[in-house]
Each structure stands twice: as C-alpha cells, then as structure tokens.
C-alpha positions as CSV (number, residue, x, y, z in Angstrom):
1,M,0.0,0.0,0.0
2,A,1.3,3.5,-0.9
3,G,2.4,5.7,2.0
4,S,0.1,8.5,3.4
5,K,2.3,11.2,1.9
6,E,2.0,9.7,-1.6
7,I,-1.8,9.3,-1.3
8,R,-2.1,12.9,-0.2
9,T,-0.1,14.1,-3.2
10,K,-2.4,12.1,-5.5
11,I,-5.5,13.5,-3.9
12,K,-4.1,17.0,-4.3
13,S,-3.3,16.3,-8.0
14,V,-6.7,15.0,-8.8
15,E,-8.4,17.9,-7.0
16,N,-6.4,20.4,-9.1
17,T,-7.5,18.4,-12.3
18,R,-11.1,18.6,-11.2
19,K,-10.8,22.4,-10.7
20,I,-9.6,22.7,-14.3
21,T,-12.4,20.4,-15.7
22,R,-15.0,22.3,-13.7
23,A,-13.8,25.6,-15.1
24,M,-13.8,24.2,-18.7
25,E,-17.3,22.9,-18.2
26,M,-18.6,26.3,-17.2
27,V,-16.8,28.0,-20.0
28,A,-18.2,25.5,-22.5
29,A,-21.7,26.0,-21.1
30,A,-21.4,29.8,-21.7
31,K,-20.0,29.3,-25.2
32,M,-22.7,26.7,-26.0
33,R,-25.5,29.1,-25.3
34,K,-23.9,31.7,-27.6
35,A,-23.2,29.1,-30.3
36,Q,-26.9,27.9,-30.2
37,E,-28.1,31.5,-30.5
38,R,-25.9,32.0,-33.5
39,M,-27.1,28.7,-35.1
40,R,-30.7,29.7,-34.6
41,A,-30.1,33.2,-35.9
42,A,-28.6,31.8,-39.1
43,R,-31.5,29.5,-39.9
44,P,-34.1,32.1,-41.0
45,Y,-31.6,33.5,-43.6
46,A,-30.8,30.1,-44.9
47,E,-34.5,29.2,-45.2
48,K,-35.3,32.5,-47.0
49,I,-32.5,32.2,-49.5
50,R,-33.4,28.6,-50.0
51,N,-37.0,29.6,-51.0
52,V,-35.7,32.3,-53.4
53,A,-33.2,29.9,-54.9
54,A,-36.0,27.3,-55.4
55,H,-38.2,29.8,-57.2
56,L,-35.4,31.2,-59.4
57,S,-34.1,27.8,-60.4
58,R,-37.6,27.0,-61.8
59,A,-38.5,30.5,-63.0
60,N,-36.0,30.6,-65.9
61,P,-35.9,27.1,-67.4
62,E,-33.9,28.1,-70.5
63,Y,-30.8,28.7,-68.3
64,K,-29.4,26.0,-66.1
65,H,-26.7,26.9,-63.6
66,P,-23.8,24.3,-63.4
67,F,-24.8,23.8,-59.7
68,L,-28.2,22.4,-60.8
69,V,-26.9,20.1,-63.6
70,K,-26.3,16.5,-62.6
71,R,-23.3,14.9,-64.2
72,E,-23.8,11.7,-66.2
73,S,-20.9,9.9,-64.5
74,I,-19.1,10.7,-61.2
75,K,-15.3,10.3,-61.7
76,N,-14.0,12.8,-59.1
77,V,-15.6,13.7,-55.7
78,G,-15.0,16.7,-53.5
79,L,-15.5,16.5,-49.7
80,I,-15.8,19.4,-47.3
81,V,-15.3,18.1,-43.7
82,V,-16.2,20.4,-40.8
83,T,-14.5,19.6,-37.5
84,S,-13.4,21.6,-34.5
85,D,-10.0,23.3,-34.0
86,K,-9.6,22.0,-30.5
87,G,-10.1,18.7,-28.8
88,L,-11.5,17.7,-25.3
89,C,-15.0,17.3,-26.8
90,G,-15.6,13.6,-26.4
91,G,-16.1,11.5,-29.5
92,L,-17.5,14.3,-31.6
93,N,-14.6,14.6,-34.1
94,T,-13.8,10.9,-34.0
95,N,-17.4,9.8,-35.0
96,L,-17.5,12.4,-37.8
97,L,-14.1,11.4,-39.2
98,R,-15.0,7.7,-39.0
99,L,-18.0,8.4,-41.1
100,A,-16.0,10.5,-43.6
101,L,-13.3,7.8,-43.8
102,H,-15.9,5.1,-44.5
103,E,-17.3,7.1,-47.4
104,M,-13.9,8.0,-48.7
105,K,-12.9,4.3,-48.8
106,A,-16.2,3.5,-50.6
107,W,-15.4,6.1,-53.3
108,E,-11.9,4.9,-53.7
109,G,-13.2,1.4,-54.0
110,Q,-15.4,2.5,-56.9
111,G,-12.3,4.1,-58.6
112,K,-13.3,7.7,-58.0
113,G,-10.8,10.4,-57.4
114,L,-11.1,12.4,-54.2
115,Q,-10.2,15.9,-53.1
116,V,-10.9,17.2,-49.6
117,C,-11.4,20.6,-48.0
118,P,-11.0,20.3,-44.2
119,I,-12.5,23.1,-42.1
120,G,-11.0,22.9,-38.6
121,N,-7.6,21.9,-37.3
122,K,-8.7,18.3,-36.3
123,G,-10.0,17.5,-39.8
124,L,-6.8,19.0,-41.5
125,G,-4.5,16.9,-39.2
126,F,-6.5,13.7,-39.9
127,M,-6.6,14.2,-43.7
128,N,-2.8,14.9,-43.7
129,R,-2.2,11.7,-41.6
130,I,-4.1,9.4,-44.0
131,G,-2.5,11.0,-47.1
132,A,-5.7,12.5,-48.6
133,K,-5.4,15.1,-51.3
134,V,-6.1,18.5,-49.6
135,K,-7.5,20.9,-52.2
136,S,-8.0,23.8,-49.7
137,N,-8.4,24.2,-46.0
138,M,-9.5,26.6,-43.3
139,T,-8.5,26.6,-39.6
140,A,-8.6,28.9,-36.6
141,L,-12.2,30.1,-37.0
142,G,-12.4,31.1,-33.4
143,D,-15.6,31.0,-31.3
144,T,-17.4,33.2,-33.8
145,P,-17.2,32.0,-37.4
146,H,-17.6,34.6,-40.1
147,I,-18.7,33.6,-43.6
148,E,-16.1,35.8,-45.3
149,K,-13.4,33.7,-43.7
150,L,-15.0,30.5,-45.2
151,I,-15.5,31.9,-48.7
152,G,-11.9,31.4,-49.8
153,A,-11.6,27.7,-49.0
154,V,-15.2,26.9,-50.2
155,K,-14.8,28.9,-53.5
156,I,-11.8,26.7,-54.5
157,M,-14.1,23.7,-54.3
158,L,-17.0,25.4,-56.1
159,D,-14.7,26.6,-58.9
160,A,-13.3,23.1,-59.3
161,Y,-16.8,21.8,-59.7
162,V,-17.7,24.4,-62.3
163,A,-14.4,23.7,-64.2
164,G,-15.3,20.0,-64.3
165,E,-12.4,18.9,-62.0
166,I,-15.0,17.6,-59.5
167,D,-18.3,16.0,-60.5
168,A,-20.0,16.0,-57.0
169,V,-19.3,17.8,-53.7
170,Y,-20.3,16.4,-50.3
171,L,-20.5,18.1,-47.0
172,S,-19.8,16.3,-43.7
173,Y,-20.5,17.9,-40.3
174,N,-22.1,17.3,-36.9
175,H,-25.7,18.2,-36.8
176,F,-26.9,19.7,-33.5
177,I,-30.0,17.9,-32.2
178,N,-29.9,18.8,-28.5
179,T,-27.3,19.3,-25.7
180,M,-26.9,15.6,-25.2
181,K,-27.1,14.4,-28.8
182,Q,-25.1,15.5,-31.9
183,E,-25.3,13.4,-35.1
184,P,-22.5,13.2,-37.7
185,R,-23.9,13.7,-41.2
186,M,-22.8,13.4,-44.8
187,E,-24.9,15.4,-47.3
188,Q,-24.6,16.1,-51.1
189,L,-23.8,19.8,-51.6
190,L,-23.4,19.8,-55.4
191,P,-25.2,19.4,-57.6
192,L,-28.0,21.0,-55.6
193,T,-30.9,18.6,-55.2
194,G,-34.5,18.9,-54.4
195,E,-33.7,18.1,-50.7
196,H,-31.8,21.4,-50.5
197,L,-33.8,23.6,-52.8
198,G,-37.2,22.2,-51.7
199,T,-40.4,22.8,-53.7
200,A,-41.3,26.2,-54.9
201,S,-44.8,27.1,-53.9
202,G,-46.7,28.5,-56.9
203,S,-45.2,30.0,-60.0
204,W,-43.4,33.4,-59.7
205,D,-42.4,35.6,-62.5
206,Y,-39.3,37.8,-62.1
207,I,-37.9,40.9,-63.7
208,Y,-34.1,40.5,-63.7
209,E,-31.6,43.3,-63.4
210,P,-29.1,43.2,-65.0
211,D,-30.0,39.8,-66.4
212,A,-31.2,36.3,-65.3
213,K,-27.9,34.6,-65.7
214,K,-26.0,37.0,-63.5
215,V,-28.6,37.0,-60.8
216,I,-29.0,33.2,-60.7
217,D,-25.2,32.7,-60.7
218,E,-24.7,35.1,-57.8
219,L,-27.6,33.8,-55.8
220,L,-26.7,30.1,-56.1
221,V,-23.1,30.7,-55.1
222,R,-24.3,32.7,-52.0
223,Y,-26.8,29.9,-51.2
224,T,-24.1,27.2,-51.4
225,E,-21.9,29.3,-49.1
226,S,-24.7,29.7,-46.7
227,L,-25.2,25.9,-46.5
228,V,-21.5,25.5,-45.6
229,Y,-21.8,28.4,-43.0
230,Q,-24.9,26.7,-41.5
231,A,-22.9,23.5,-41.2
232,V,-20.1,25.3,-39.5
233,V,-22.3,27.0,-36.9
234,E,-24.2,23.7,-36.3
235,N,-20.8,21.9,-35.8
236,M,-19.7,24.7,-33.4
237,A,-22.8,24.3,-31.3
238,S,-22.3,20.6,-31.2
239,E,-18.6,21.1,-30.2
240,Q,-19.4,23.2,-27.2
241,S,-22.3,20.9,-26.1
242,S,-20.1,17.9,-26.4
243,R,-17.2,19.6,-24.6
244,M,-19.5,20.6,-21.7
245,V,-20.8,17.0,-21.3
246,A,-17.3,15.6,-21.5
247,M,-15.9,18.0,-18.9
248,K,-18.8,17.3,-16.6
249,A,-18.1,13.5,-16.9
250,A,-14.4,14.2,-16.2
251,S,-15.3,16.3,-13.1
252,D,-17.6,13.5,-11.8
253,N,-14.9,10.9,-12.4
254,A,-12.4,13.0,-10.6
255,K,-14.7,13.3,-7.7
256,N,-15.1,9.5,-7.5
257,V,-11.3,9.0,-7.7
258,I,-10.9,11.6,-4.9
259,N,-13.4,9.7,-2.7
260,E,-11.6,6.4,-3.4
261,L,-8.2,7.9,-2.6
262,K,-9.5,9.4,0.6
263,L,-10.8,6.0,1.6
264,V,-7.4,4.4,0.9
265,Y,-5.7,7.2,2.8
266,N,-7.9,6.7,5.8
267,K,-7.2,3.0,5.8
268,A,-3.5,3.6,5.5
269,R,-3.6,6.2,8.4
270,Q,-5.7,3.8,10.5
271,A,-3.2,1.0,9.8
272,A,-0.3,3.2,10.8
273,I,-2.1,4.3,14.1
274,T,-2.9,0.6,14.9
275,K,0.7,-0.4,14.3
276,E,2.0,2.4,16.6
277,I,-0.5,1.4,19.3
278,S,0.6,-2.2,19.0
279,E,4.2,-1.2,19.3
280,I,3.5,0.9,22.3
281,V,1.5,-1.9,24.0
282,G,4.2,-4.5,23.1
283,G,6.9,-2.2,24.5
284,A,5.0,-1.6,27.7
285,A,4.4,-5.4,28.1
286,A,8.1,-6.1,27.6
287,I,9.1,-3.5,30.3
288,G,6.5,-4.8,32.7
C-alpha cells in the first residue's frame, strides 16, 4: 500500500485536475449558449435564401446553372469536412471522421478520385495523416465564425466543380439535435438537389436586373456558401455541447477518484495508528 504522503499528493493532484475540468465545463456552457443562439439566428436567412433559390431555379428554365446540372458519371468527388479546431469534446470529431473515412474508402473502391477541404484543425490533421489530397483548408475560425473567412476555401471547391475537376461535392459535419445528442452527417452539396432547394410554392415571374444569368449565378453561389456556413455553426454548437458534457463527466470521475483515494488514505492512516499502538503496547508489556 502506498504511503500516506504519496496518497495525499495524488489527492491534491486529482483535486487540481477537477478544478480545471469544472472551469472548462462552465466556459463550454457559456459558449454553448452563444453558439446555439448564433445557429438559430442563421436558420431564417438560410431558409429564406433557399426559398428564393428554389423559385429562381424554376422561373428561368432556359438557363441551367452548373450547380443544378447532374453529371452523367461521377469520376471525381470533393468532400468538405467540418471539424473543431480544439479537442477535449468527447467522441465528436472521432465519430465524424470515422463516417468520412468510411465514405472515402467506398469512393476509392469505386475508382473515383477524391479531393478534400477540411475546415477545422482536427480535420486537417486527420486528412494529412491518412494522405488525402487536400484541395483547400480553413483553420482557426475562433468562437465566432464569419462567412467571409470561409468563402476562400469553399470557393476553390466550387470553382473546381464548375471547371469539371470535380463531379460532385459532399459536406460532412455534426448536426446539432440537442445538448446531449449530436449526429454526424454526410450530405450532397453539389449538384443542388430537391432536398436542398425544396419545392417552390406556386409560380413566380421575375424581372431580372441586370440579367437572369448573373442574378442566378450570384444567388446560387451565395446559397451554397450559406449551406456551408450553417454546417459550421451547427458543428460549433455541437462542439461546445459535447465539450461541456465531456468535462462534466471528467469532473464527476475525478470526484469519484478523490473519494476512493480518501478511503485508501484513511485505511493507511488507521493501519499506521494501529501499528503504533501495537508497538507501544508491546513495549509496555516487555518493560513490565
């Protein structure tokens, strides 16, 4: 059995660790609320631009934007993976990257080329480790993501799709369901499908200024960027929720370890006292 001094040192060490995990839990809880507010604030814009894009895509049938045209054969695939920049958030990144890796192997098994765009330091590190072809990347988004920071990395993938280097683009991220549950998802980003555009209600007629092609081109690019931004804010809300839960579990485990160590310490102390009493009694009996 370890000595009393060693056990006291261990208890002190675990107590210090618990203070850190408790502080991180409270910080994550505060950031989680802000991330959820940001996520909910972005949804009305995404929904409105989706409706407008749905109407415009059907209002001018003589012009088809490249984002709406499905390729006959898929030879090259692009993948945008949204992860966190930091760890200590449970299995959030692990589950997402496992899903992405499974799909990547399936594409490679079908003989398709693959180019990736990791958003987040964890995703970039993972893609570099497995030797994936990184087309573009974006890291250090901070606690408040801005769409203008994402545009550069995303535009490279969109331009590659328009140029024919990529035949389909997929988006992988953690979808926020509630504080206790986040679901890794893989969705097709390009070509835009009915799932994203939805169904236009009624038939609208538009007057275009300067012309239909320019308006539709700009709108669909902005819409696609908004889909990526929405994925980033969803992933950020998931990250903070997962981190809060993970730090709470770590704090609870630390408390259990402290209680066990205190029990061991008390047993060791009791054994030492018993031994001293026995030695005193034995010495007194020898003298007597």
